[in-house]
C-alpha positions as CSV (number, residue, x, y, z in Angstrom):
1,M,0.0,0.0,0.0
2,F,2.8,2.4,0.9
3,L,4.6,1.7,-2.4
4,G,1.4,2.5,-4.4
5,S,1.0,5.8,-2.6
6,C,4.6,6.7,-3.4
7,K,4.1,5.9,-7.1
8,E,1.0,8.1,-7.2
9,Q,2.8,10.9,-5.4
10,L,5.8,10.8,-7.8
11,A,3.5,10.6,-10.8
12,S,1.7,13.8,-9.7
13,E,5.0,15.7,-9.0
14,V,6.3,18.2,-11.6
15,V,9.9,17.3,-12.5
16,L,11.7,20.3,-13.9
17,E,15.1,20.1,-15.4
18,L,17.5,23.1,-15.7
19,K,17.5,22.5,-19.5
20,D,13.7,23.0,-19.5
21,L,14.1,26.4,-17.8
22,K,16.9,27.4,-20.2
23,Y,14.8,26.4,-23.2
24,F,11.8,28.3,-21.8
25,V,13.8,31.4,-21.2
26,A,15.3,31.2,-24.7
27,V,11.9,30.9,-26.3
28,Y,10.5,33.7,-24.1
29,E,13.3,36.1,-25.0
30,A,13.4,35.2,-28.7
31,N,9.6,35.1,-29.1
32,S,10.2,32.2,-31.4
33,F,10.9,28.5,-31.2
34,M,13.1,28.7,-34.3
35,R,15.2,31.6,-33.1
36,A,15.5,30.0,-29.6
37,S,16.7,26.7,-31.2
38,I,19.4,28.6,-33.1
39,S,20.7,30.3,-30.0
40,L,20.6,27.0,-28.1
41,A,22.4,25.2,-31.0
42,T,19.7,22.5,-31.2
43,V,16.8,21.7,-33.5
44,Q,13.5,23.4,-33.3
45,S,11.7,20.1,-32.6
46,N,13.7,19.6,-29.4
47,V,12.7,23.1,-28.1
48,S,9.0,22.5,-29.0
49,F,9.0,19.2,-27.3
50,R,10.5,20.5,-24.1
51,I,8.1,23.5,-24.0
52,R,5.0,21.2,-24.6
53,R,6.2,18.8,-21.9
54,L,6.8,21.7,-19.5
55,E,3.3,23.1,-20.2
56,A,1.8,19.7,-19.6
57,D,3.8,19.2,-16.3
58,L,2.7,22.6,-15.1
59,G,-0.9,22.3,-16.4
60,A,-0.6,25.8,-17.9
61,T,-0.2,27.3,-21.4
62,L,3.0,29.4,-21.3
63,F,2.9,30.6,-24.9
64,I,0.3,31.5,-27.5
65,R,1.5,30.1,-30.8
66,L,1.2,32.6,-33.6
67,R,1.8,32.3,-37.3
68,R,5.2,33.9,-36.8
69,G,6.6,33.2,-33.4
70,V,5.0,33.0,-29.9
71,K,3.6,35.4,-27.4
72,P,3.8,34.6,-23.6
73,T,0.6,34.2,-21.7
74,T,0.1,35.8,-18.3
75,K,1.3,32.6,-16.7
76,G,4.3,32.5,-19.1
77,D,5.2,36.0,-17.9
78,L,5.0,34.9,-14.3
79,F,7.0,31.7,-14.9
80,Y,9.7,33.7,-16.8
81,R,10.4,35.7,-13.7
82,Y,10.8,32.6,-11.6
83,A,12.9,30.8,-14.2
84,K,15.3,33.7,-14.6
85,D,15.6,33.9,-10.8
86,V,16.4,30.1,-10.5
87,L,18.9,30.2,-13.3
88,G,20.5,33.3,-11.9
89,K,20.8,31.7,-8.4
90,I,22.4,28.6,-9.9
91,E,24.9,30.7,-11.8
92,E,25.6,32.6,-8.6
93,A,26.1,29.4,-6.6
94,R,28.4,28.0,-9.3
95,D,30.5,31.2,-9.3
96,M,30.7,31.2,-5.5
97,V,31.8,27.6,-5.3
98,K,34.5,28.1,-8.0
99,K,36.1,30.9,-6.0
100,P,39.5,29.8,-4.5
101,N,38.6,30.8,-0.9
102,A,35.1,29.2,-1.0
103,A,34.3,27.4,2.3
């Protein structure tokens, strides 16, 4: 019984990868899957897949798909602020640990 409840809990958790956040920020800032894929040095289908999976995991539409590019939704704008903060904190932590006198 315990094992079943653990599986259900894990299935309902959102698992975000740093790469998902990086791809999301790139699309947000480029307003385009194609331009984001170029800046990320990957194919557009990888970017689209990760954004669709991220939206499914969050249960929210982050971008409105237009004929030419994308436009963030209100939730996309909100998520962008958090994604930028998380990525910034990780970069800050990396820089602090790399310092010679880091404790």
